[in-house]
Legacy VTK file of the C-alpha trace (Angstrom):
# vtk DataFile Version 3.0
C-alpha trace
ASCII
DATASET POLYDATA
POINTS 497 float
20.789 -28.545 -3.598
20.899 -24.957 -2.333
22.597 -22.946 -5.066
21.545 -19.357 -4.445
20.808 -16.579 -2.029
17.828 -14.497 -3.155
18.466 -10.790 -2.542
15.534 -8.380 -2.711
16.635 -4.774 -3.227
13.698 -2.415 -2.794
14.778 1.101 -3.786
13.074 4.454 -4.141
12.260 4.141 -7.838
12.588 0.418 -8.510
12.566 -3.062 -6.986
15.082 -5.711 -7.950
15.538 -9.405 -7.242
18.927 -11.035 -7.728
20.333 -14.541 -7.349
23.798 -14.637 -5.769
25.942 -17.745 -5.927
28.749 -18.897 -3.605
31.326 -16.907 -5.573
29.430 -13.700 -4.897
28.337 -13.391 -8.514
24.966 -11.838 -9.337
23.845 -14.383 -11.933
20.279 -13.365 -12.721
18.363 -10.135 -12.183
14.807 -8.881 -12.489
13.678 -5.289 -12.034
10.425 -3.320 -11.922
9.972 0.456 -11.707
8.041 1.824 -8.731
5.920 4.916 -9.242
6.835 7.736 -6.877
4.006 10.136 -6.059
4.336 13.911 -5.648
0.992 15.117 -4.203
2.342 18.614 -3.467
5.663 20.415 -3.954
8.211 18.855 -1.621
5.970 15.874 -0.789
7.125 12.410 -1.847
4.954 9.342 -1.301
4.596 5.787 -2.544
1.724 3.308 -2.742
2.870 0.585 -0.305
0.656 -2.034 -1.958
2.310 -1.278 -5.300
5.699 -1.748 -3.672
4.592 -5.185 -2.456
3.255 -6.107 -5.914
6.615 -5.129 -7.429
8.337 -7.543 -5.026
6.047 -10.377 -6.127
6.662 -9.519 -9.776
10.463 -9.470 -9.617
10.673 -12.737 -7.696
8.389 -14.453 -10.200
10.372 -13.052 -13.132
13.670 -14.094 -11.538
12.436 -17.664 -11.172
11.347 -17.691 -14.816
14.520 -16.193 -16.342
16.805 -18.377 -14.208
14.814 -21.580 -14.575
15.362 -22.110 -10.852
12.883 -23.019 -8.153
12.583 -21.794 -4.596
13.899 -25.187 -3.478
17.320 -24.085 -4.760
17.295 -20.918 -2.596
19.140 -21.225 0.703
17.814 -17.975 2.179
16.374 -14.554 1.400
18.144 -11.273 2.139
16.305 -7.951 2.038
17.689 -4.445 1.627
15.587 -1.338 1.291
15.264 2.401 0.959
15.628 3.592 4.527
13.373 5.862 6.618
10.339 5.505 4.315
7.369 4.959 6.653
4.410 2.628 6.136
1.511 2.217 8.585
-0.934 -0.649 8.097
-3.965 -2.254 9.689
-2.914 -5.289 11.728
-6.141 -7.152 10.962
-6.399 -6.566 7.223
-2.716 -6.112 6.375
-3.642 -3.104 4.235
-1.721 0.172 4.341
-3.870 2.962 5.833
-2.011 5.791 4.086
0.527 6.162 1.303
4.036 5.419 2.488
5.927 8.666 3.105
9.279 8.471 1.340
12.581 9.424 2.971
12.963 12.385 0.577
9.667 14.002 1.570
9.603 17.395 3.280
5.915 17.278 4.216
6.708 16.785 7.909
9.041 19.780 8.208
6.593 21.671 10.438
6.382 18.742 12.864
10.162 18.840 13.149
10.217 22.620 13.548
7.742 22.341 16.423
10.218 20.085 18.243
13.365 22.025 17.466
14.128 22.367 21.188
14.576 18.581 21.335
17.367 18.532 18.710
20.290 18.019 21.075
18.470 15.387 23.122
17.534 13.448 19.990
21.091 13.505 18.662
22.499 12.430 22.034
20.492 9.196 21.863
20.080 8.494 18.137
23.141 10.054 16.485
20.741 11.751 14.055
19.811 15.353 13.344
16.279 16.675 13.735
15.058 16.322 10.176
11.954 15.174 8.243
14.297 12.703 6.516
13.815 10.208 9.370
10.775 8.076 10.158
9.406 9.472 13.444
7.806 12.615 12.035
6.332 10.577 9.169
4.587 8.216 11.602
3.206 11.205 13.505
1.933 12.723 10.259
0.152 9.536 9.189
-1.542 9.077 12.580
-2.712 12.694 12.392
-4.156 12.280 8.913
-6.209 9.102 9.180
-9.457 8.678 11.097
-8.873 7.875 14.790
-5.215 7.249 14.014
-3.849 7.823 17.513
-6.562 5.795 19.238
-6.170 2.900 16.798
-2.409 2.900 17.270
-2.699 2.921 21.062
-5.179 0.045 20.858
-2.671 -2.046 18.915
-4.719 -1.989 15.714
-2.025 -0.291 13.603
1.527 -1.369 12.832
4.443 0.695 11.593
7.382 -0.435 9.556
10.060 0.767 7.223
9.978 -0.948 3.831
11.902 -3.990 5.084
9.258 -4.619 7.772
6.464 -4.214 5.241
8.011 -6.777 2.867
8.771 -9.229 5.692
5.193 -8.930 6.990
3.816 -9.684 3.541
6.224 -12.512 2.696
5.422 -14.257 5.994
1.665 -13.678 5.584
1.516 -11.466 8.649
3.447 -13.731 11.005
6.540 -11.508 11.392
6.510 -7.843 12.387
10.271 -7.309 12.511
13.078 -4.980 11.492
16.851 -4.952 11.798
19.110 -2.677 13.840
20.281 -0.616 10.854
16.764 0.355 9.793
15.661 0.867 13.396
18.545 3.281 13.929
17.072 5.553 11.224
13.629 5.949 12.788
14.703 8.598 15.368
13.059 6.364 17.977
15.957 3.972 18.586
18.684 4.568 21.170
21.978 3.507 19.551
23.661 3.172 22.971
21.105 0.880 24.627
20.170 -0.640 21.244
16.484 -0.431 22.140
13.527 1.783 21.349
13.605 4.720 23.741
10.313 5.622 25.487
11.457 9.242 25.875
12.099 9.527 22.148
8.720 7.986 21.366
7.065 10.429 23.791
8.447 13.409 21.834
6.309 12.268 18.909
3.535 10.627 20.960
4.091 7.352 19.120
2.851 4.180 20.880
5.672 1.659 21.246
3.252 -1.194 20.562
3.072 -0.272 16.866
6.840 -0.582 16.318
8.444 -3.752 14.923
10.706 -5.948 17.045
14.387 -5.263 16.353
16.776 -8.102 15.457
20.400 -8.603 14.413
21.138 -8.382 10.688
21.899 -12.109 10.559
18.878 -13.237 12.594
15.955 -15.374 11.489
13.036 -13.155 10.379
10.497 -15.808 9.572
9.700 -18.105 6.702
8.664 -16.741 3.330
5.676 -18.872 2.420
4.066 -16.665 -0.192
5.665 -18.616 -3.053
5.909 -22.352 -3.651
8.203 -23.819 -1.037
9.349 -22.252 2.209
12.544 -20.187 2.439
13.983 -18.523 5.554
14.436 -14.764 5.613
17.651 -14.279 7.540
19.474 -11.203 6.279
18.097 -7.648 6.454
19.763 -4.221 6.250
19.071 -0.669 5.115
20.528 0.057 1.698
23.572 2.107 2.683
24.607 -0.237 5.479
24.076 -3.167 3.120
26.366 -1.499 0.571
29.033 -1.004 3.264
28.837 -4.728 4.057
28.641 -5.640 0.374
31.875 -3.714 -0.196
33.434 -5.876 2.550
34.227 -2.869 4.750
34.434 -5.198 7.725
37.209 -3.369 9.562
37.455 -0.044 11.355
38.328 2.839 9.022
37.184 1.124 5.831
34.817 3.325 3.832
32.543 3.284 0.823
30.873 5.916 -1.320
27.788 5.220 -3.412
27.480 7.608 -6.362
23.817 7.828 -7.263
21.458 10.768 -7.626
23.119 11.838 -4.390
26.182 10.364 -2.735
26.207 8.373 0.480
29.473 7.832 2.337
29.826 5.468 5.272
32.892 4.742 7.370
33.132 1.732 9.666
34.113 3.154 13.095
34.082 -0.111 15.049
32.148 -0.983 18.186
32.096 2.475 19.808
29.670 5.151 18.555
31.061 8.651 17.931
28.594 11.530 18.196
29.579 13.928 15.463
30.268 17.625 15.958
30.916 18.151 12.257
27.514 17.544 10.694
27.871 13.781 10.245
25.308 11.202 11.287
26.175 8.359 13.636
24.347 5.205 12.685
24.302 1.488 13.361
26.108 -0.326 10.574
25.141 -3.854 11.646
24.920 -6.223 14.584
26.065 -9.866 14.526
25.668 -12.208 17.476
24.812 -9.262 19.695
27.966 -7.276 18.779
27.253 -3.877 17.225
29.355 -2.156 14.572
28.774 1.578 14.078
29.351 3.913 11.143
29.675 7.600 10.442
27.531 8.682 7.515
27.528 11.705 5.282
25.168 12.645 2.483
25.670 14.683 -0.679
22.268 15.809 -1.937
23.252 16.438 -5.572
25.703 13.898 -6.949
24.837 12.280 -10.251
21.811 14.600 -10.374
24.134 17.375 -11.593
24.769 15.302 -14.730
21.015 14.828 -15.161
20.567 18.605 -14.866
23.216 19.283 -17.504
21.513 16.730 -19.742
17.843 17.630 -19.217
17.785 21.326 -18.324
20.854 22.603 -20.179
20.606 19.972 -22.941
24.365 19.889 -23.420
24.339 16.180 -24.202
21.726 13.486 -24.796
23.052 10.711 -22.562
24.502 10.962 -19.068
27.461 8.850 -20.159
28.403 11.614 -22.619
29.324 13.890 -19.721
32.706 12.171 -19.527
33.343 12.628 -23.255
32.532 16.338 -23.277
34.376 16.998 -20.020
37.508 15.245 -21.281
37.753 17.591 -24.276
39.356 20.181 -21.976
42.267 19.637 -19.539
40.630 21.480 -16.644
37.679 23.713 -15.718
39.404 26.972 -16.730
39.155 28.081 -13.111
35.392 27.583 -12.789
33.665 25.973 -9.826
30.119 24.624 -9.825
28.365 24.442 -6.436
25.242 22.341 -7.206
23.208 23.325 -4.151
19.866 22.943 -5.944
18.193 21.708 -2.742
20.709 23.087 -0.272
23.957 21.519 0.890
24.196 18.288 2.863
27.035 17.050 5.038
28.920 18.762 6.614
27.162 22.069 5.913
23.475 21.188 6.326
22.470 24.483 4.745
18.908 24.207 3.421
18.863 27.811 2.176
21.955 27.620 -0.020
21.319 27.557 -3.764
23.399 26.489 -6.747
26.035 28.802 -8.184
28.896 28.912 -10.689
32.037 30.901 -9.912
35.163 31.907 -11.819
33.573 32.479 -15.221
35.652 34.099 -17.965
35.025 34.605 -21.679
37.089 31.489 -22.355
34.811 29.174 -20.368
32.429 27.018 -22.397
30.100 24.058 -21.857
33.012 21.624 -21.755
34.604 23.462 -18.854
31.286 23.724 -17.020
30.480 20.047 -17.620
33.850 19.198 -16.132
33.202 21.544 -13.201
29.892 19.751 -12.636
31.629 16.362 -12.478
34.373 17.700 -10.230
31.764 19.103 -7.843
30.741 15.528 -7.044
34.318 14.723 -6.011
34.702 17.944 -4.023
31.480 17.343 -2.077
32.588 13.790 -1.348
35.913 15.122 -0.054
34.015 17.519 2.246
32.380 14.500 3.867
35.516 12.353 3.959
37.545 15.124 5.594
34.883 15.469 8.308
34.953 11.690 8.859
38.726 11.626 9.174
38.645 14.391 11.781
35.829 12.827 13.793
37.139 9.270 13.767
40.828 10.135 13.982
41.489 7.754 11.089
43.330 8.143 7.807
41.813 7.016 4.537
44.064 4.844 2.391
41.405 3.522 0.040
37.818 4.401 -0.841
35.538 1.657 -2.152
32.977 3.001 -4.589
29.832 1.892 -6.393
26.772 3.398 -8.032
26.169 4.647 -11.563
28.693 7.494 -11.597
31.489 5.151 -10.481
31.651 4.141 -14.142
32.836 7.649 -15.086
36.627 7.306 -15.389
37.290 11.058 -15.394
35.326 11.541 -12.177
36.930 8.555 -10.446
40.452 9.676 -11.365
39.746 13.176 -10.084
38.265 11.676 -6.907
41.477 9.720 -6.326
43.535 12.851 -6.986
41.584 15.219 -4.757
41.444 12.668 -1.918
45.060 11.599 -2.476
44.084 7.970 -1.957
43.168 4.904 -3.988
39.634 4.546 -5.332
38.611 0.908 -5.835
35.718 -0.284 -8.004
34.379 -3.822 -7.432
33.753 -6.249 -10.271
30.119 -6.559 -9.162
28.449 -3.177 -8.708
25.346 -4.711 -7.088
26.899 -4.027 -3.694
23.628 -3.236 -1.919
22.091 -6.565 -2.932
25.375 -8.323 -2.180
25.342 -6.930 1.359
21.857 -8.265 2.032
22.871 -11.550 0.443
26.020 -11.818 2.548
24.034 -11.265 5.758
21.564 -13.986 4.762
24.307 -16.350 3.626
26.292 -15.974 6.838
23.150 -16.613 8.851
22.230 -19.864 7.094
25.748 -21.204 6.607
25.938 -20.558 2.844
29.246 -18.859 3.703
31.072 -19.859 6.866
32.641 -16.498 7.697
33.394 -12.976 6.515
36.924 -14.178 5.746
35.484 -16.673 3.281
33.500 -13.882 1.633
36.669 -11.768 1.337
38.588 -14.659 -0.186
35.912 -15.999 -2.535
33.625 -13.109 -3.390
35.416 -9.763 -3.362
36.973 -8.941 -6.719
38.245 -5.473 -7.604
37.749 -4.513 -11.230
39.817 -1.316 -11.250
41.852 0.846 -8.902
42.471 4.542 -9.520
45.616 5.936 -7.902
46.445 9.635 -7.408
48.456 11.267 -10.199
48.036 14.945 -9.383
50.604 16.873 -7.349
49.376 17.164 -3.721
50.032 20.927 -3.647
47.920 21.389 -6.769
45.140 19.331 -5.160
45.251 21.534 -2.070
44.999 24.688 -4.224
41.999 23.324 -6.101
40.246 22.306 -2.900
40.857 25.711 -1.330
39.154 27.212 -4.388
36.191 24.890 -3.871
35.835 25.919 -0.221
35.873 29.578 -1.268
33.125 28.866 -3.808
31.008 27.090 -1.155
31.476 30.003 1.245
30.376 32.469 -1.440
27.334 30.364 -2.370
26.273 30.125 1.269
26.651 33.883 1.713
24.187 34.613 -1.090
20.649 34.881 0.280
18.069 36.082 -2.273
15.662 38.631 -0.811
12.577 36.894 -2.143
13.709 33.319 -1.550
14.045 30.640 -4.162
LINES 1 498
497 0 1 2 3 4 5 6 7 8 9 10 11 12 13 14 15 16 17 18 19 20 21 22 23 24 25 26 27 28 29 30 31 32 33 34 35 36 37 38 39 40 41 42 43 44 45 46 47 48 49 50 51 52 53 54 55 56 57 58 59 60 61 62 63 64 65 66 67 68 69 70 71 72 73 74 75 76 77 78 79 80 81 82 83 84 85 86 87 88 89 90 91 92 93 94 95 96 97 98 99 100 101 102 103 104 105 106 107 108 109 110 111 112 113 114 115 116 117 118 119 120 121 122 123 124 125 126 127 128 129 130 131 132 133 134 135 136 137 138 139 140 141 142 143 144 145 146 147 148 149 150 151 152 153 154 155 156 157 158 159 160 161 162 163 164 165 166 167 168 169 170 171 172 173 174 175 176 177 178 179 180 181 182 183 184 185 186 187 188 189 190 191 192 193 194 195 196 197 198 199 200 201 202 203 204 205 206 207 208 209 210 211 212 213 214 215 216 217 218 219 220 221 222 223 224 225 226 227 228 229 230 231 232 233 234 235 236 237 238 239 240 241 242 243 244 245 246 247 248 249 250 251 252 253 254 255 256 257 258 259 260 261 262 263 264 265 266 267 268 269 270 271 272 273 274 275 276 277 278 279 280 281 282 283 284 285 286 287 288 289 290 291 292 293 294 295 296 297 298 299 300 301 302 303 304 305 306 307 308 309 310 311 312 313 314 315 316 317 318 319 320 321 322 323 324 325 326 327 328 329 330 331 332 333 334 335 336 337 338 339 340 341 342 343 344 345 346 347 348 349 350 351 352 353 354 355 356 357 358 359 360 361 362 363 364 365 366 367 368 369 370 371 372 373 374 375 376 377 378 379 380 381 382 383 384 385 386 387 388 389 390 391 392 393 394 395 396 397 398 399 400 401 402 403 404 405 406 407 408 409 410 411 412 413 414 415 416 417 418 419 420 421 422 423 424 425 426 427 428 429 430 431 432 433 434 435 436 437 438 439 440 441 442 443 444 445 446 447 448 449 450 451 452 453 454 455 456 457 458 459 460 461 462 463 464 465 466 467 468 469 470 471 472 473 474 475 476 477 478 479 480 481 482 483 484 485 486 487 488 489 490 491 492 493 494 495 496
């Protein structure tokens, strides 16, 4: 009897395996940390073979702790850190260079050299010219291994984002595939034609033969035969798109925000892509049966990381969870604003030179006020993105579905509801990324018959925050935030930072 969907969630710092049952419950979990490498300042890499070993480990552990066998697994769904680039030898299946992680800035110069192609790239991909995406990472790897370009052109090398790498390994080299959501983050994929674009590839001199075939999120990706038994892989999506699906944002205008180290907001905009003029990214959310759903995406660079900074650098509390306790000891921020631009500002500003700043200090301000200002900055930055989405899509936001670690902070979630003047809904199961991959796989293999069945059986809301603050007061506070951002962006240190 098929009792479970196996969801593999390969993230930046850890890999998880989860069993999901027909009620959408995550019954068993296994997790392994993944070492992230920092060869030079601003460089972020990962050992691709270690990533693969972590996948093997978590699946084995999951089978042990659950007492289940692979015969009870209906299908495998995979979700992954997006944009991270791996290049491997087709013959040996070994990575030829460390994977370059999405966060890495080591390919900034390659992007700068192609700055004149920015508008063209956005017109076809919906993305900004940035080392964040995969294309420049592939170019870097080919430039830094022996005969890289020649080997790629000869078909000896293969590229993949982490999903492709895992699929290739699970199928013992039989499947070199990716899904539309991951492909749309490579900067090589035309989101209008839904194909790799030769003109985009030519900008980076990347041979098309090394790229994985692109499939729908609910397609068949091959049979996982690495473990005892054979299980179909039939659900794949990048992590943020998977979370959007896992939050059941199936309809136009429905949105989710993941509160992690940073914050990632996605809004379902239906079957027509909108090229943003407000600093948002246009991306493929998913494709089912050949029908594409698009999303607008915005990124906050420093979300929960501000709490980590208050904990580790300022040492104001010992545990991140204590931020809520200390912040709740005061009724407000005493007029202070914290702009946590430690690595610049993301959407909609995209200001790499901006640095963090605190405004409105008086003698009465103390660590409680500043801790609260740090938490509120997460909500303000999220509102910046949501406001841009509303303008671009011409849609109102009635409810925001949230997940991620900081969604457990009641003070932050209430302030988010207040400053957005809309409901903030927290699901009973916070494993929304894994759920999304699982839902794709389950729909593909018939574990669930439809998205309506998933909505009826699987989606349970644990808590809803509703606005309590006066709308005029919210507007005043937000105006103060925008003034603080403007002041922070105006400050340019003479010697850099």
